[in-house]
Each structure stands twice: as structure tokens, then as C-alpha cells.
BANU-955081 format. One record per residue: x, y, z of N, C-alpha, C in turn; residue in three letters. Coordinates in pm, whole numbers, plus 32768, in hexadecimal, padded with zeros to 4 digits. Last residue first. Layout:
% residues N
XYZXYZXYZALA ...
This chain:
% residues 481
1B045946518E1AFB58FC50FD1AED588850EEASP 1B16592552991A8B5953525C1A7F597051C6ARG 1BF6589F52BB1BA2589153231B1358BD52BBALA 1CA2595A52701CA558F3522B1C0658A6525DLEU 1C985A5153381C765A5D52901C3459C55269GLU 1D0659C054301C6459F353FC1C3159E1537EALA 1DE859A553D71D96591E53C41D11592953EAGLU 1E3B5A9553BB1E495A59533D1DF659E85372ALA 1E235AFF54C41DD35B1654821DA35AE353EEALA 1EDB5A2155661E505A1A55571DE75A6154F5ALA 1FD65AB154E61FA25A0E54B31F245A2A54DDLEU 1FAF5B8A55531FB15B9854CA1F5D5AD2549BALA 1FE35B33567E1F5D5BB4563A1F445B6655A7ALA 20E35AE2564B205D5A8756881FCA5ACC564APHE 215D5BC3560921815B4455B520F95AF655E6GLU 218C5C5C56F220F85C87566E21185C2B5607GLU 21E45BE057BA213C5BFD57AE20D85C075743GLU 22D65BCC572C228A5B34574E21E85B5B5744PRO 23375CA8561F234A5CB456C122C65BFE56A2ALA 23105CD9550C23615C8A555B23865C6455D8LYS 22735DB7551B22505D7454BF228F5CFA5513ALA 227E5EC155D822E75E7355A622BD5DEC5586VAL 21D8600A559021EB5F9455DF22445F2D5581LEU 21AA6132553C221060D1556F2269607E55B1HIS 20BD616E55B320CD617254FA216A611D5519LYS 20AE617E56D6204C6111566E2059610755E1ARG 2147626656E2215761C5570C2138616A56BBSER 20AD635856D12121632A569F2110629B566BTYR 1FA5639557091FE163F256E9207363C05691LEU 1F8262D357D91F3B62EF57651F6063435715GLY 207D62E4586F203B624E582E1FD6628357A9PHE 206763B5590020C063B9588720A863085831TYR 1F3D6393595C1F4C640E59041FDC63F758B5ALA 1FAE62F35A321F3D62D159C51F59633A595CLEU 204463645AD5205963065A98204262F75A0BALA 1F94643C5B68201464645AE4203863E15AC5VAL 1EC1639A5BD21E9564065B401EFD64205AFFVAL 1F9463355C9F1F3D62BC5C431F0A630C5BA7TYR 1FBC64245D35201463DA5CEF1FB663875C6CVAL 1EAF642C5D7B1EF464C45D2E1F7064325CCDALA 1E5F635C5E1E1E2D63725DA41E5563EF5D3FLEU 1F3E63855EFB1F1F63065EAB1ED363345E1BALA 1EBB64715F651F16649B5F301F3463F25EB9ILE 1DC1641A5F9D1DAC64875F3A1E3764675EFEPHE 1E20634B60861DE563155FF51DC263735F93ALA 1E70641961281EC863AD60D71E84637C6086ALA 1D8F64B361991E0564EC615D1E5F645360F7THR 1D0163F261FA1CED63FC61791D3664656130VAL 1D3962CF62AD1D816327628D1D656386620DASP 1C1D623963051CA5621563591D1562DE6328VAL 1B88623C62431B74627762C41BC5628262FFLEU 1C05622B612E1C0762BA61551BD562DB61DBPHE 1C2960F361841CB2615B61681C9562006189THR 1B4F6071615F1B5360A161D01BD8611161B8ALA 1B55606960141AE160D060431B16612060E1VAL 1BF85FA8600E1C0D60115FE21BB560955FF9LEU 1B385EED60AD1BC75F0860C71BDA5F8860A1ALA 1A8F5EBE5FD91A4E5EC160601AD25F2A60A3ALA 1B115E445F101ACA5EB25F201AB15EF35F82CYS 1B625D4D5FB91BB85DC05F5B1B6B5E2B5F35ALA 1A525CDA5F7F1AA75CB9601A1B245D575FF5LEU 1A265C7C5E7B19CE5CF95EFC1A2D5D2F5F72VAL 1B1C5BC25E481B035C885E111AB75CFB5E4DLEU 1B2C5B515ED11B945BA25EDD1B675C1F5EB6ALA 1A025ADD5E891A005AF25F051AA85B185F25VAL 1A785A8F5D701A065ADD5D9B19DD5B135E37SER 1B1059C85D9C1B535A475D7B1B155A935D93SER 1A7258DE5DC21AD7590A5E621B0A59B75E23THR 19C458F05D13198A59105D7C1A0259545DDFLEU 1A85587E5C391A5059055C3619FF59485CC6VAL 1B0F578F5CE91ACB57B85C8F1ABA584C5C74GLY 1B1F56D35DCC1A9756F95DBA1A7A576D5D55GLY 1C5F56AF5DB91BEE56A85DF91B9956BF5E13PRO 1D1757215C851CD7573F5D0A1C7256BD5D45THR 1DE9563B5C021D83563E5BF61D4156995C8EARG 1F0D55E35B3E1ED955FC5BDF1E2256695BB7TYR 1F5755D259FF1F60557E5A7F1F4555715B03PRO 1E3B562B59561E4F567D59DF1EA6561C5A2BARG 1E2056A557DC1E75562C584D1E92567758D5PRO 1CE5573057B31D6A576457DF1DE256D7581ALEU 1BF35702579E1C3656AC57631CBB56CD5786GLU 1B6957E857BE1B5B577F58071B995702580EPRO 1BB1593E57B21BFF58B5577E1BEA584257E4GLU 1AC459B958351AE059B257B01B30595A5766ARG 1A8F595559621A31597A58ED1A6B59555839ARG 1BC3596B59B71B4958E759B81ABD59055947ARG 1C085A5059441C345A01593B1BDD597F591ELEU 1B365B195A271B4B5B1559AA1B675AA4594FVAL 1B865A845B0E1B095A825AD01B0D5A965A68ILE 1CBF5AED5B261C945A525B181BF75A585ACFHIS 1C835C0E5B0E1CC15BBF5A921CB05B385ABESER 1BFF5C505C0B1B955C4B5B8E1C015BEF5B36LEU 1CD55C175C9D1C7A5BB95CD51C445BA85C57SER 1D675CE85C4E1DDD5C695C3D1D265C0A5C37MET 1CBE5DB95C801CEE5DCD5C041D125D235C10LEU 1CE85D9D5DAC1C3E5D8D5D521C765DA35CB3ALA 1DDE5DCF5DA51DD25D3B5DF11D345D585DADTYR 1E435EAF5D7E1E705E595D411E215DB95D7ESER 1D695F4D5E541D9E5F905DA91D9C5EE05D64ILE 1E0F5F185F241D965EFE5F241D455EFF5EB1THR 1F095F885F3A1F2D5EDF5F121E845ED55F0EALA 1F0360A35F101F16605B5E7E1F045FE65E8CGLY 1EA260AD601D1E5760C25FBB1E8B60905F35PHE 1F906064609C1F055FE960D01ECB6024602BVAL 204D612F605E208260BF60351FEE603C6044ALA 1FAC61E560FC1FCD621F60621FEC61956044ILE 2005617561EB1F67617361D81F7061AA6136ASN 212761A061D320EA611B61EE2047610F61A8LEU 214362A961D8214B628661A3212261CD6161MET 20CB62CF6307207B62F2625E20A862D961F8ARG 219C622563A7210B623463A220C1627F631BALA 227A62DC6364226A6278632E21EF6238632FGLY 22FC64086328225E63C86336225E634B6315ASN 23BD64A462DC23F464606358234564246397GLY 23E4654B61D6237D65416249237E64F262CBTHR 2503652A619324DC65A66161243E659261F6SER 2556642B6194259D648D6204257864CB61D5ALA 2481638961132492636661A524E163C761D6ALA 24B264126000244E63ED607E242863E560ECLEU 25C363CF5FF62596640C60002505643C600FALA 25AB628E5FD4262262C4603625C1635F604APHE 24E2623D5F0724CF622D5FAF251662785FF0GLY 255F62A75E2824F962EA5E5124E662B25F01ILE 267861F85E48267062805E5C25F562EE5E79ALA 25D660F35E33261261255EC4263961B95ED0GLY 259D614F5D2A251361335D74253F61355DF1PRO 2699613F5CB3264261A75C9425D2618D5CFEVAL 270160435D27273060945D4626BE611B5D14VAL 266D5F6F5C6526A55F6E5CF926C860015D45LEU 26595FB25B84260A5F855BAB26075F825C43GLY 277B5FB15B30274A603B5B5F26AA60055BA8LEU 27A85E855B4327F05EF95BB127BB5F6F5BA2TYR 27445D835B5027105DD45B0A27355E835B77PRO 28475C855B1F27C05CE85B8827CC5D5F5B6EALA 28E55BE05AD228685BC25A8528355BF95B07ARG 29CF5C125AE029B75BA05B3829165BCE5B23ARG 2A0F5CD35A002A815C6059F92A065C095A4DSER 28DA5D845A4729555D6C5A4829755CD55A0ASER 279C5DE5595327E65DA159C4287A5D965993THR 26D75EED5941273B5EA95912275B5E6F599ALEU 25D55F9D595125D35EC9593326575E745955SER 25E26086595325DE605459CE25DD5FC159B8LEU 25F260C45810268060B858622644607958E6PHE 24C460C157EF251B606057E725BA607E5809ARG 23D3618658BE2471618C587F24B46116585APRO 22C460AC58B522F260FF58E9238F60FA58C0LEU 224D600D582621FA606C5836225360A058ACTYR 23155F4757AC22FD5FE757452293603D57B0GLY 235F5E5A57E722D25E5C577022C35EEE5759ALA 242E5EA85894241F5E4B582323B55E3357ADARG 23675F4E595D240F5F9958E023F25F42589ESER 22FF5E7659E322985EDC5993230A5F2D5923LEU 23B95DBB5A3A23595DA659C1231C5DFC597EALA 244E5E8C5AEB24765E445A6D242F5E035A17PHE 236E5ED75BA023CB5F265B5623DA5EE75AD3LEU 23735DC75C1423095E045BDC23165E6E5B52GLN 24665D8E5C58243D5D3B5C2223BA5D6C5BB5ARG 24715E6E5D1B24DE5E6F5CB024A55DDE5C59SER 23C65E285DF223C05E815D88240F5E885D11GLY 24345D255E7323CA5D485DFA23A65DCB5DA9ALA 25295D865EB625105D015E7924965D3C5DFBTYR 24A35E225FB924FA5E815F3925005E275EA1ILE 241C5D6F603B23B75DCE5FE024245E2C5F73LEU 25075CD4609824BF5C79601E247B5D1A5FB3SER 25615DCC616125C65D8860CA25665D5F6055PHE 24855DED620B24D25E7061CF252F5E1B6119PHE 244A5D04627723EC5D4C61FA24485DA561BBSER 25605CB662FE252D5C9B629B24D25CB7622BALA 256F5DB7639125B25DAC634025785D4B62CAILE 24835D92644124695DFA63F024E95DE86390LEU 25115CAC64C624555CAA646A24655D636423GLY 25DE5D10656C25DB5CB964E6255E5CA06473ALA 25325DBC65E0258D5E12659F25D05D726528LEU 24D75CF366B324695D6E664924B45D9B65CBGLY 25A85C7D66FE254B5C43669F24FE5C926648ALA 25DA5D5967C626345D2D674C25DC5CD466BDTYR 24E15D03686624EA5D8C6806255D5D8667B3ASN 24FA5C0168AB249B5C19684B249E5CC96801VAL 25C45C45697025B35BFF690025645BFC68A1ILE 25805CC36A3825D25D1869BC25DE5CCB6952ARG 249B5C496A5D24645CCC6A3325065D0069D3SER 253C5B846B1224FD5B5B6A9724AD5BDF6A36LEU 25C85C106BD826195BCB6B5425CE5BA26AF7VAL 25035D526BBA25305CBC6C2B255E5C8A6BBBTHR 24BA5E616C6E24E05E356BE125345DB76C0DALA 23A95F2A6CF8242A5EC76D12246C5E7D6CA2GLU 22815F336D0722F95FA16C7B23805F7C6CB3GLY 21EC5E796D36221F5EBC6D9E226C5F416D4FASP 21CF5DBF6C6C215B5DD96CB4218C5E606D2FPRO 228D5D876B9C226F5DD26BDA222C5DF76C26GLN 221F5CEE6AA522625CD06B0F227E5CF36B65LEU 21625DAA6A2421435D506A6C21965CE16A8DALA 224A5E2269AA21EA5E9D6A3421B25E1E6A5EGLU 22805DA568EC22C75DDF694C22AD5E0569D7VAL 21BF5DBB681E21FF5D0468AF223A5D1E68D5LEU 21745EAC67F5213B5E86683A21585DFF6889PRO 22395FA767B2228E5F3067E722285EE4681EASN 219D608B67D621F26091673E224D5FFB6736GLY 206260B1684C20FF60A068522147606567C2ALA 1F6160B2685F1FAB614067F8203460F46822ASP 1EF55FBF68C21EA76010683A1EED60736816GLN 1F5F5F3969C01F955F2B69431F6D5F9468A7ILE 1E895F756A831F2C5F846A5F1F675FB06A21ALA 1D875EF46A071DA55FAC6A4B1E295FFC6A48ASN 1DBA5E3069EF1DA45E6269871DA55ED769ABSER 1E905D6F6AF21E275D966AC51E2B5DEF6A52GLY 1F7C5CB86B0D1F965D3C6B331EE05D9D6B15ARG 1F295BD96AB11F645B9F6B051F7B5C6F6B60ALA 1E4B5BF169E11E405BB66A3F1E905BBA6AD0GLY 1EF05C6968E21E7F5C9B69241E485C6C69C3ALA 1F995BB468CB1FCC5C2068C81F555C796935ALA 1EFE5AB868881F3C5ABA69111FA25B3A6917THR 1E8C5AFB67D11E525AFF68381EA75B056897PHE 1F305B5767171ECF5BA2670F1E9A5B9167A4PHE 20055A8266CA20305AFC67131FBB5B3B6742THR 1F51599B667B1FA9598D67041FC15A226742MET 1EF15A1165871E8F59D966061EC159E26690LEU 1FCD5A3F64F81F7A5ADB65321F0A5AAC6572ALA 2048592064C7207659A1652D20015A266538LEU 1F7958A064431F93589664B41FF858EE6520VAL 1F78596F636D1F08595663A71F2C59226432VAL 208E5946630E2066599C63281FDF599B6386LEU 206F57E562A420CE5843631220AE58BB6363ILE 1FC2583061B21FB957D462431FF7580262CBGLY 205958D461371FB358FE61621FA958BD61CAMET 2138583760FD215B58A7612B20C158D561A0SER 2091574D6061211B574160FA20EE57EC612CTRP 203F57D85F801FF157C35FF32038578D6074ARG 214A582E5F0620FE585A5F2D205758555F8FILE 21CF57235ED421E2579C5F2F219457D45F5BALA 212356B65E00212056965E98214456D95F07ARG 210157825D6E207157295D9620BF570D5E2FPRO 221E578B5D2721EA57F15D37215C57CD5D7DLEU 225F56605CA2228E56845D2D226256E15D43THR 21DC56255BDC21DF55AF5C1921E255F15C9FARG 225756E25B0321A056D75B09217456785B8EALA 234257175B3E22D557515B87225857455B7EPRO 243256895B4923A8561D5B61236E567C5B51GLU 24F557815C0D250C56D25C07245656C15BE0ARG 24D958C55BD124CF584A5C3324DF57BA5BD9THR 251459CE5B74256D59705B9C255559085C01GLU 23E659BD5B02245259995A7F24E359A15AF4GLU 238259F75BF6236659815B9E23BD59855B37ALA 237E5AB55CF223BD5A625CAE23E559F95C52ALA 225E5B0A5CC222D55B7F5C7223355B235C70LEU 21C45A4F5D5F21E45A545CE322425AB35C83PRO 21DE5B015E5522325A4D5E44223F5A5B5DC1VAL 21395BD45ED321C25BC45E5222285B2C5E36GLY 20915B8E5F5420555B9E5ED620DF5B925E9BGLU 21005BD2606F20CF5B55602920F45B545F8FVAL 207A5CE3609520F75CBE6063212F5C1B5FFEGLY 20005CD061C320195D0E615820AE5CF6610BLEU 1FA95C3162C31F885BDA622C1FF75C4561AAPHE 1F655CD663751F835C4163B71FA45C216306PHE 1EFC5DB663361F835DAA63481FBE5D356364TRP 1DF55DA762FC1E505D9662831EF25D5262B5MET 1D955E1E63D41D515D8563BA1DDD5D786359GLY 1DB35F1863791DE05F0063FB1DF25E3C63FCPHE 1CEC5F3B62D51D905F6862BD1DEB5F3162E1PRO 1BEA5EF9639B1C165EB463131CC25EBD62E1PHE 1BB45FB764501C175F7964511C585F1663D6ALA 1ABE602963C41B4C606664071BE4603A6432ALA 1A0A5F5463F51A3A5F7A63891A935FC9636CTRP 19F75F75652A1A2C5EB264B41A615EEA6441ILE 199F603C65501A156020656E1A4A5F866539GLY 186C602664E618D4607864A41981605064CBLEU 181F5FB865DA182C5F866562186F5F9D6540LEU 189F605167051836602F66C418A35FD36624GLY 198E6049678E1982609A67381923608666CAMET 19A15F74684D199C5FBB6871197B60666813PRO 19405E6F67FB19615EA4679E195B5F3067E3LEU 19825DE568F419A75D8268AD19AF5E026837TRP 18A45E8B69BB19355E7E69D519905E2E6976SER 17FE5F4F68C7180C5EE96918188C5EF5695ASER 17415FE067B017A15FE1680B17B85F966887ALA 16896016670C16BD5F966702172B5F7E676AGLY 16F26148669A169F60DE668316CD607C66A1LEU 177861FE67B517A761F26741173F617F6723ALA 1782627B68B3171D62BC681F175D625D67D4SER 18216210696317A161DF69491738622B68D3SER 191D6173696018E6621E68F6185A61C868D6ASP 19C060C86A44197760D469B41964615869C5VAL 1B3760966A661ABA60D16A8E1A4360F06A20PRO 1BB95F2D6A481BD75FE16A141B3060136A5FILE 1BA25E456AA81BD15E9C6B091BC55F4D6AC9ASP 1B905D136A2F1B345DA96A021B305E156A79ASP 1C795C846AA11C585CB169FF1C365D1F69E9LEU 1C8C5C5A6B751CD05CCE6B811CC05D026AE7SER 1BF35B7B6BCE1B955C046C0B1BDC5C896BB5SER 1CA65AD56B851C455AF36B251BE05B7A6B45ALA 1E0F5AC76BDD1D745AE56BFF1D025B146B8DASP 1F325A2F6BC11EC45A546B821E3D5A586BB6PHE 202D59FF6C201FF15A866C511F7C5A8F6C01GLU 208F59226BA1207758F36C252019597A6C5FPRO 208D597D6A882015595E6A96202B59306B38LEU 21A859FE6A65210D5A956A8920B65A2C6ACEALA 225659546A34226659AC6AA921F759C76ACDALA 21FB591A6936220B589869B9221658FA6A1CLEU 21E659BB68C0217E59AB68F02184593C691EALA 23275A07689922BA5A4D68B322285A0D690DPHE 236A59186818237D592A688D2344597768B3VAL 22CF595D672322B158F1675C22E2590167ECVAL 23855A5A66CA22DB5A3D66CE22AF59C3670FLEU 246959D566B6245B5A1C672B23D65A2D6732ALA 2461592B65B9246658E7663D245F593C66A7ALA 23F25A0464F123AF59C7653523CE597E65B6VAL 25245A5664F324C15AA8653B24305A736567ALA 25AC59E064B125CE59ED655E25595A3A6574VAL 252F598C63A92540592B63FC2566596864A8GLY 25935A9B633125205A50638324F15A0963B6THR 26A85A8E631A266C5AC5636625F65AC463AEVAL 26BF59B1629B26D8599762EA26C35A0A6373VAL 261059F9617E25ED598761E026245974626CPHE 26E95ACA613A263C5ADB616326175A8E61B9SER 27955A4760E827C35A9F616627305AB4618DPHE 276D59A16031277D59486087279259BE60E5ARG 27035A8F5F6326895A555FA526C75A036042LEU 28105ACF5F1A27A35B4F5F4E274E5AEB5FE6ALA 286A5A095EC428A35A515F3D28405A775F95GLU 27CF59E35DCD27C459935E0F283459B85EB5GLY 27DF5B0D5D7B275D5AC35D9327535A8C5DD8VAL 28FD5BBA5D9728E05B6D5D5328555B465D5CGLY 297D5CB95DB929E05C895DD2299C5BED5D73TRP 28855D785DD428F65D945D78294B5D2A5D65LEU 28325D0E5EE328025D0F5E5D28415CFC5DD8HIS 28FE5DA15F8628FF5CFE5F9428965D115F21ILE 28FD5EA75F49295F5E5F5F3029545DD25F1DGLY 27D55EE85FC827F35ED35F2928755EA75F06ILE 28425EC060A9281D5E6E607528085E645FF9PHE 29165FAC60CC29225F3C60FB28F85EB860B4VAL 28656097606528DC6069605029005FE3606BILE 27726083612F277E606960942804604F6062PHE 27E7609C6213278A604F6206278960466164CYS 28896189624728E8612B6212288460B76220ALA 27B9622F6214281D62556186284D61AC61A6LEU 2772620D62F926EB620562A327516208620CTYR 27FC628E638C27E961EC63AA279F61CC634EVAL 283C63746319288363516327288962BD631CPRO 271D63FC637D275A63EF62D327A363A562FBTRP 26A3637C649226B063D9647026E5639A63C5GLY 26CD630965D92678630765A3269F636B6530SER 284B62F8667E278663186685277C631565E7GLU 2951622766FB28DE624B6690284E62A666D0LEU 299B6173678D298C61ED67BE296162306752GLY 29E1605B67642A1860FA670129F0614D672DPHE 2848604E67AF28C05FF2675F292D60A1674BLEU 279260A9684E280960CA6873289660996848GLY 26726069681C26FC5FD768532765600D68A7LEU 2639614167A925E060EC6844264A60A3688BSER 26C2617266B126DD6197675526AB614967DAGLU 265A606E665626D8608166662712610B66DFVAL 257260B9662C2596603E667E26336056668FTYR 254E61906576252561B265F7255F61146691ASP 25D6610864C42624618564D7260961C0658AGLY 24F5607964692572602264A225E660AE64D1ILE 2430612F6426241960C6649024B5609164D4PHE 24A8619C635424BA61D663BF247F61956426ILE 248E60C26291254F60F562B72526612E633BSER 23A860A362A123ED604C62B0246B606762F5ILE 2372614E61B6233F61736245236F610762CEALA 24086106610C2406618F610C23DD618A61A5ALA 237D600D60BB2405601E60F924286080610BPRO 2274605C607D226B601D60E6232060166119ALA 229F60F05F90225161366001227660F2605FLEU 22E1604D5EA1231460B45EC722FE61045F4BVAL 21F65F8F5EB822655F5E5EE622F35FE15EFCTYR 211F60405EA8211C5FC35F0D21D35FAA5F25GLU 2153609F5D8F214060CE5E0B2142608B5E73ILE 21305F875D0621C25FF35D1121E460405DA9LEU 205D5F2F5CF420C25EEB5D77211E5F2D5D72ILE 1FE260185C781FBD5FF95CF620265FA65D48ALA 207A5FFA5B5E207460615BC52065604B5C64THR 200F5ED05B2B20425EEC5B7020795F845B91GLY 1EDC5F115AED1F085ED35B671FA85EC85B75THR 1EDD5FDD5A421EBC60295ACC1EE55FCC5B0DLEU 1F665F1659651FB55FBD59A51F6360055A1EPHE 1EC25E81595E1F485E66597D1F525EC559B6GLY 1DE75F0C58DA1D955ED1597C1E4E5E9F59ABGLY 1E415F7857FB1E2F5FB858611DF05FAD58F8TRP 1E655E8C57661EC95ED457A41EAE5F5F57FDPRO 1D8A5D9C57F51DC65DFA57BF1E3E5E5857D8GLY 1D2F5CDD58A51CFB5D3D58A41D115DD15824LEU 1DA95BF358BD1D3C5BDE589C1CEC5C9A586DALA 1EBD5C3B587C1E8F5B9F583B1DF55BB55814ARG 1EE55D0A591D1EDC5D0F58901EC35C8D585DARG 1ECF5C5959FD1E685CB459EB1E835CF4596EALA 1FA25BCE5A3A1F285B825A1E1EA65BD759F7PHE 204E5CAD5A15204B5C3E59A420195BCE5992GLY 20595D005B1520225D7C5A9B201C5D0D5A13TYR 20685C335BCB1FF75C655BE51FD75CE85B26GLY 21B75BC35B0A21475BA75B9C20AC5BD55B6AGLY 22565C225A6622255C635A9921B55C2C5AF4GLY 230B5B565A4C233A5B765AAD22D65C195AA6ALA 223B5A215A1C22AC5A5F59F722975AE65A64THR 21A158FB59C021D559275A0B226059925A20PRO 202C58EF59A9209859385964212459A259B4LEU 1FE958145A501FD9583A59AB203B587C5972VAL 206858025B31205957BA5AF4202A579E5A5CSER 1FC8591A5B7C206F59055B6E2094588B5B52SER 1EB158F55B8D1EF3593C5B5C1FB159275B00LEU 1EAE58155C6C1E9858065C151ED3585E5B47GLU 1F1A58EB5D301F73587B5D0B1F68582E5C8DALA 1E6D59A05D691EE559AE5D091F12595F5CE8LEU 1D9F59395DC31D66593C5CF41E04595F5CDBALA 1E0E58CB5EB61DAF58765E5B1DA4589E5DCAPHE 1DFA59FE5F071E8C59995ED31E8E59225E9FVAL 1CFF5A1E5F171D4F5A745EA71DEF5A335E95MET 1CC059A15FF01C7359925F481CE159C45EF1CYS 1D8759F6608F1D7359A060941D3159945FEDTHR 1D355B1F60A11DBE5AF9609D1DB05A726065TYR 1C205B0160F11C2C5B4D60861CC35B476045MET 1C485A7861F61BD35A2A619A1C1B5A776103VAL 1CCC5B4E628B1CF95AE2624C1CC35A9C61F8GLY 1C065C1362781C8C5C3F621F1CC05BAB6226MET 1B5C5BA863331B495BB462CC1B855BB86251LEU 1C1F5BA064221BB25B2863D81BA35B196358VAL 1C305C8A644E1C9B5C2D641D1C6E5BCB63E3MET 1B535D0D64941BA25D2D64001BF65CC163EEALA 1B105C7265551AD45C4C64DF1B1A5C786495ILE 1BC95CF1663E1BC25C6D65C71B7D5C266593ALA 1BB85DEF660B1C1B5DC965B31C0D5D2C65B7LEU 1A935DD766991A8B5E16662E1B2A5DFD65DEGLY 1AF65D5B67A31AB65D1F674F1A815D5666BCGLY 1BDF5E3367EC1BF35DB167F11B8B5D526766PHE 1B7F5F4F672A1B695F0B67B61BBB5E88678FGLY 1B815FE466641B155F8766651B245F6466CCGLY 1C616095667F1C0160C666081B8760576622GLU 1D25604A67191CF360BA673C1C64611C66DCALA 1D445F7D66DE1D175F66673A1CD15FEA6743LEU 1DE05FC765C71D7A5FA065BF1D185F88662DGLY 1ED55FD666351EBA605E664C1E09601865D7PHE 1F3B5ED7663C1EEC5EDD66C41EB75F5D66C4ASN 1FDA5E92652D1F435E7065551F175E9E65BDTRP 20E35F10658420835F5965371FF65F2A6552GLY 21BD5DFE65C821675EB865F821075EA86568SER 21DD5CD9657B22365D56660422145DD965FFTYR 21595CBE64B821455C7A653821805CCA65C1ASP 21D85D1863ED21575D7463F921225D486487GLY 22BB5CDB63D1228D5D30641D22625D686437SER 228C5C19632722995BEF639A22BD5C70640BVAL 22485C27620221D45C47625222045C5E62C8VAL 22EE5BC7614B22AD5C3D612C22855C8661A9TYR 23435AC361BD23B25B426206235F5BB261C5ALA 22C35A16617C228F5A3361E522FB5ABA6218VAL 22FF5A24604A22765A3E609122745A776120GLY 240C59B9608F23E05A2A606423625A75608ALEU 23CB58AF60E0242059296127242759BB6117GLY 235A584A6003232A58586058234458C960B9THR 244F585B5F6023CB58A65F31237558CF5FA0LEU 24F4579C5FDC2525581E5FF424B7588C5FCALEU 244E56DF5FA5245757015FFB2499577F602BLEU 244356975E8C23B056DB5EFD23D157145F66TRP 256F57565DDE24EC56C65E1C249F57285E49GLY 261B58475D3025A058085D92257157905D85ALA 269358425C4726E2586A5CC026B458365D52SER 263958445B41265E57A95B9B26AD57B05C11GLY 26E959355A85268958CE5AAF26C258655B11ARG 27295A725ABB27655A0D5AEA26F159995AFFARG 26855B3359B226995B1C5A4027025A7F5A4CLEU 26F45C1758C626CA5BAF58AC26F75B8A597DLYS 27135CFC57F6268F5CE2585426845C77587AARG 279B5CC1570427BE5D11576C277A5D2357E5ARG 27315C14568227955C0056B327C75C46573FGLU 26245CCA561C26125C685691268F5C3E56F8LEU 26E65D45552C269F5D7455AF26775D2B561ATYR 279C5CF854AB27975CBB551427335D015588ASP 270F5D76538926F75D1D53C1272B5CB6544EASP 268E5EB353E827025E7A53D026CA5DF15417PRO 25905F82532425BB5F1F53D726185ECE539DGLU 251F5FEB522B25DA5FF7527625EC5FBA530DGLY 23CC60315270242C5FDB525524B460375274ALA 23045FBA53BB2330600D536E23C05FBD5319PRO 223E5E9F53B522DE5EE553F422E85F37537EGLU 20F95ED6540F21355EAA53B521C55EF553CBARG 20025EC054E420695E5954C220F25E535481SER 1F6A5F66547B1F915F8354ED20285F235503ALA 1F015EE153831F855F6A536B1FAC5F6A5415SER 1F015D79534D1EE25E0A53681F395E8F5380PRO 1FDA5CF7523E1FD65CF252D31F525D9352F7LEU 1F475C83510D1FB95CDD51561F845CE25200SER 1F8F5B7D50571F245B9A50A61F585C2750F0MET 
């Protein structure tokens, strides 16, 4: 029996192909992976989410945060199941490859790459802004700071995955501890009347003090509600470097999401209630603003300011890791140029780290527009969420007997909720920044042209994701016979 043509390996592939593309196995347990999941997201607690107050007011952003929290919760439960079935470095791309075929896998992997290449570029700009505002070493925000970020933190990743994850865990711990300190400091100043103090647009449908921009403001706030959770879906990308991935990944994903929900509620309510939604809606550092009612810096506000920098570093660092593993998996399977998946003697995908880093630095240095790059990243993320949720539904329907060490509570109903909300969030990106959405769409079109004209005919059958797909096709053919 022959393999499907899209998965057939071209002749002349060396016998050591996978040996030269091997990651260091067993480097992470559930605790480090939980830290990784929180690290992806923690910078979003310090800034960015508050711009949603300008789109929907406190009530609109609160509803958007709850709905996006439901979307992420449903999605991570689905991903927990999928990662226990297919524990490979491909993560979401690997799940979609099994469920939706090569085109579905590439669509998903490309969307994830857009997210994980653009987000670090944006965060490097925010790090530069923090360095300048804190007066560190007399530096100003600009390309030297961005370059230093990429060189230093990519260097740590090249050192080894175990060292990288431990570094990320420590920095994330500092950032999370500071969020708790912030909440305790802001709580005595909490005033419920400050939550809905944004002026009401009386011309908006359904406008009120809680929904000053009306009902449409809820939808427009979706992308900002995502900031409290954006990136947690990257945990399965560590599958091939994890001990007992079928058991460890679901546990880490669930714990990460639980911690993020607590941090989101704590940060959102205390920040808005301490200073007022109107005062922080346009602030680059809303938590610091919330602790400075008179505009004068305090000891606590300085601590939170430094911790905000730690949060940015944690997210920047972990997103570089996620992007490199997604690129590694797509390259190893032939969807992208294969040389990008070569690994070093320390089992780090060195080109998978350096090439996205170079692209990210170039974007940061040439544009300086972190907000737009993050909006592009959100566009890619929402596409991948829809496709990963759909993959769970398809695999449950098509392969009900597939061994599942972990099963999603609620089954396809859970992933269907995630699918619907992801599609709604995708449309909402056009409400916030239509230019960013079309830029992401253009990148998508170019990538799909490359896949359609070239790489789909040069996939590598021995790559794990392709082997899974070939085995599934063989089993289906035997069942029909």
C-alpha cells in the first residue's frame, strides 16, 4: 500500500534526517511547563488589556474578558486531549494535520507562526519603552535595546531548553508575585463607582454607564479581553522535550489556565477600581498609573514598574521558544525549508531561533509600531484557535476509538463553544485595526502560495506528524477492506 502523495518523501533523503533534527527529550516536567504557559501570557496583565476600556468601557471589556476566558478554557481542554493523543513539537499544526489534512495543518501552523513571530517583535519595543521610562543605564528605546533583547535571550535558548525554561520560570515567578503585591496595594483604594466612570456615547446602541460604547463595544473589546490569555495555547509545543507528555501536558495546560484566570480577575478589577477606568484606559502602564493617584511615583509603583519589565521579558522569552518549536516542526515535515529544523549539539533548533529572531528584530527596528504588530499577531492567533477547535471536533467524529489518555470534559460541545467564540474574535480584529488584519491576510496568502506551488509536493513522510497521518490513512483503508 502506498502513502498519500502529499505525504510521500522525495527520493534521496539521508538516513540521518531525523537524527540531525532531534530535540532534547525529558527536559521539562509539569511545573516548568505550567510556568511556561503563564510566561507566554503574563505581560498581558501589565499592559495592553486596558485599551479595551476605550473600546467597550468597563462593562464591555468585562463581558469580553469573560467570553474570551470561556473560549480559552474550552480550547485548552480540547488541546489537553489532543496533546495527549499527538505529543509532538508541532502542537496545533500537528493536531490540524491529523484532522484536516496537509492544507489544514499548514493553515494552522502558518497562523501560529504569525502570532509567535510578530508578538516578540512587538514586546521588544515595549521592553525598550520600559527601559527608557525607568532610566535604566541611561538607555533610550530604539534598535540597540531591541537587538540586545534578541541576542541575549536567543543566546539562552541556544544554551539549552532546560536552562531556558528554568530562566523563564524564575522571571515569571517575579512577575506573578508583583501582580499579587499590586492587587494587595490597590485593594484599599478600590471604589466601585470608579469602574464605570468613562463618558457615555449616547448615540451608541444600548449605551449606558456600564456599556458607554454600546453593545458593539463588547465585540470590539474581544481582542483586548484575549490579552489576559493570549499564548497559553503554546504549551503543547514543548511535547517532545517533556517527560511523560501524555500525562504532563494536559496537567500543565489546565494549571496554566487556572492561574491565568485568577490573575486576570485580580488585575482587571483592582486596577480599574483603584484609579478609575477613565484614568487608565490609555495608559501604557496601567498598573503603575493605578498606584499613582497624584502622578507621583511611590515605592510600590516603582516595584510594579520593574516587575512589568520582568513580565515583558518572561513573555518575550517564552514566545521566542514557542515560535522556534513551531518553525522547527513545520520545517522538519517539509512544509517550510528543511534546513530551518537542523539542531545543534545541544539539541536546540539554532536556525529556528535565529531566523525568526532576525525577522522580529528587523520589524521592530524598522516600524517601531508594537501595537499594530500585536494586532497582526492576534489575527493569526484567532485563525489558529478556530482551526484547532475544529480539529478536536473532527477527530472526535472521525476517530472515536483513538486512544485518549485525557478526554475533554463536555467533548465536542466544549470545542464547539471555542470554535464559535474564536470566529467571533477573528471578525472583531477587523473592528479594532482593519489595516493590521489585512497585512496578516496578505502574509497568509503569500505563505499559502508557497505551500500550494511547492512544499506540499515535498513533504517528509518520516516526520512524526506525517507518520501519524499515514498510519491513520492505512488504518482507515484496512477498515474499509
